[in-house]
C-alpha positions, -999 to +999 in steps of 0.1 A: -258-365-572-271-354-538-304-369-528-323-363-497-357-371-481-385-345-478-408-346-448-439-324-444-461-324-413-492-305-406-489-282-436-518-257-439-521-228-463-549-204-470-555-174-492-581-151-477-611-173-467-600-202-489-581-231-473-559-244-501-540-270-481-555-288-451-532-306-428-508-322-453-485-349-440-462-364-465-428-381-465-408-384-498-380-410-496-345-405-507-342-411-544-380-416-549-400-403-578-432-391-562-460-374-581-486-350-568-516-355-590-551-340-589-575-317-607-567-280-611-572-262-578-565-292-556-534-275-540-506-295-556-487-266-571-491-246-539-476-275-520-447-277-544-441-239-540-440-244-502-414-271-505-394-248-527-397-219-503-416-197-527-446-198-504-447-199-466-471-223-449-495-209-423-489-239-401-467-270-402-431-280-406-409-290-436-376-310-433-351-317-460-327-345-451-339-342-415-330-305-413-359-280-405-361-256-434-397-243-427-385-207-424-354-210-446-349-190-478-352-208-511-315-204-517-307-223-485-327-254-494-306-266-523-336-276-544-339-273-582-373-263-598-384-270-633-414-249-645-441-254-670-429-224-690-392-235-691-382-199-679-351-197-701-333-164-707-340-156-744-308-134-748-285-162-735-272-192-752-280-227-740-245-229-724-251-196-705-286-206-694-274-239-680-244-221-663-265-194-647-273-212-613-236-220-608-225-185-617-249-170-592-237-193-565-199-194-572-191-160-586-192-125-570-212-097-585-184-083-607-175-118-620-211-123-631-211-093-654-209-102-691-178-081-700-158-084-667-167-120-658-139-137-676-113-112-664-123-110-627-134-146-621-110-173-610-099-195-638-104-226-616-140-217-608-148-210-644-133-243-654-154-260-628-185-243-641-177-252-678-171-288-668-204-290-649-223-275-679-207-300-702-216-329-680-252-318-676-255-312-714-241-346-721-265-363-697-295-346-714-280-351-749-279-314-758-242-309-762-247-299-799-271-272-788-249-253-764-242-223-786-279-218-797-304-195-782-338-206-769-357-192-800-337-217-821-349-247-802-379-270-803-402-274-773-386-307-763-351-292-766-361-262-744-374-286-718-341-305-719-322-272-713-344-264-683-337-299-669-300-294-675-301-261-657-317-278-627-293-308-629-261-287-629-267-275-594-265-311-579-296-304-558-310-323-529-342-328-549-358-319-581-392-301-580-412-302-613-444-283-619-462-297-649-430-295-670-444-314-700-479-298-704-467-274-732-456-303-754-476-321-781-488-357-772-461-376-791-433-355-776-448-356-742-448-394-743-411-394-754-402-369-726-419-391-700-396-419-710-366-396-708-375-383-674-379-418-661-345-427-675-329-396-661-343-404-626-330-440-629-295-428-639-293-401-612-310-419-584-322-384-573-353-374-554-381-361-577-413-344-567-435-341-598-467-321-601-492-331-628-530-332-635-524-360-660-530-394-644-512-412-673-480-393-664-483-401-628-492-438-633-463-444-658-435-425-641-439-426-604-427-449-576-456-435-555-485-411-561-501-387-537-536-380-551-548-346-539-585-336-537-596-302-523-564-296-504-560-330-489-541-361-498-569-386-506-545-415-510-508-421-511-494-453-526-479-470-557-497-467-590-509-503-587-523-496-552-543-466-564-556-485-594-564-519-579-571-508-543-586-473-543-592-462-507-622-440-516-648-436-543-631-403-553-598-421-560-615-448-580-632-422-602-600-403-608-576-431-615-580-452-646-589-447-683-617-453-692-632-442-660-643-470-636-679-482-640-700-474-610-734-490-603-758-487-573-757-518-550-773-530-519-761-555-493-792-571-477-798-583-442-779-615-450-750-596-465-757-607-501-749-579-525-773-572-553-766-548-582-797-534-600-817-565-590-790-590-599-777-612-571-739-613-570-713-635-552-703-606-530-711-606-493-706-574-472-720-556-442-757-547-448-765-513-463-764-493-495-732-492-515-717-484-549-701-511-569-670-502-590-657-524-618-629-517-643-637-521-680-613-550-683-632-569-656-666-567-672-677-599-688-703-611-713-721-635-691-755-654-693-779-643-666-762-609-661-775-574-666-791-568-700-774-540-719-774-526-755-743-515-773-742-477-779-708-474-795-676-493-802-641-479-802-610-498-813-576-490-798-550-513-815-557-549-802-584-538-778-620-528-783-641-507-759-679-511-759-700-485-743-733-501-734-766-488-719-783-506-691-821-508-687-824-477-666-801-455-686-767-461-668-738-468-691-711-494-686-679-498-706-662-531-712-629-539-727-625-568-751-599-582-776-608-566-810-604-599-827-631-616-805-668-615-813-687-590-791-711-615-778-741-593-787-772-605-806-783-590-840-800-560-822-768-552-802-781-566-769-759-586-745-758-598-709-731-584-687-714-598-655-681-590-639-650-606-623-663-605-587-629-610-571-617-578-587-647-557-578-646-526-556-673-517-531-678-483-515-701-472-487-724-442-487-696-422-470-674-429-501-649-451-482-639-485-494-659-514-479-646-549-472-664-578-488-658-615-495-667-636-525-687-668-521-697-693-547-733-683-544-747-653-525-769-662-496-806-660-502 
């Protein structure tokens, strides 16, 4: 399986007065599974189409395996794209659908015609195509479906056919535009596992577009989180979750959403949160404290809060609580443990200070240190 790096520098794209992509710089390593994730309209699908050659950038350069392909036709890039809609030919069998890219590349016009093809085409070439189709179908475990038509297949089977059609070309990289979004939740989870396994077996370069952070977090080697046409942060799933570079990244990554509370670092640097002194010390000024649900603690002398609702997810329990001034905070506990609340549903909340996140008024991550006791 061919695998090559992708390098984008200074990519800009606009439609009318709207700038969709704003100076995108991105390198995808050979054999990497990289996800482009973000809300609808952030520019991720446009960026994928530029890589594929379906859209031309207004500015910038694209290299595949070190070769400049910025102005090359899609057919000259050796990339395989898998769409959300599967894009299968309904009148063709699975075998014919998978073979189509190879027939288009290897056979002349007359050899591609349904009636003349087997007469005009070279037997050796046809044998090569048949062998490649069989291998791709075996890899995706759809050999038993080769003589069916798309209407006779389930959604998951159609997606496997679309993947096999991409795989048969031996592309330099696979480009996938929300390929699982049409599947139900259970099948989507199963197909995520299959895609990860396929990537591991092939060692191929994958660029995967999704708005679903769960897909991005569970499948990717690295994630490029896009917001309003820019890459807000590029890193591993763990880096984006545990070290978000901006408040926007912290808000987007994680379920439930990160808890955010107003904070203030005084002249001495001691950080207080809603009047509660913490063990955090940072440069003076207003800030926003972020804390994940699993890092919130029931703690004496913390912020008073009242339980609004309780949700159980297997061994875990999520408590949504209301603070004195109306803000809500979610904490994660073991479902088997007591909540720590009194008879009226009130408890006192603190947090694991070493795992806190602090953001400045500009939305950027702020450095801090943890001391045993904040300075007075």
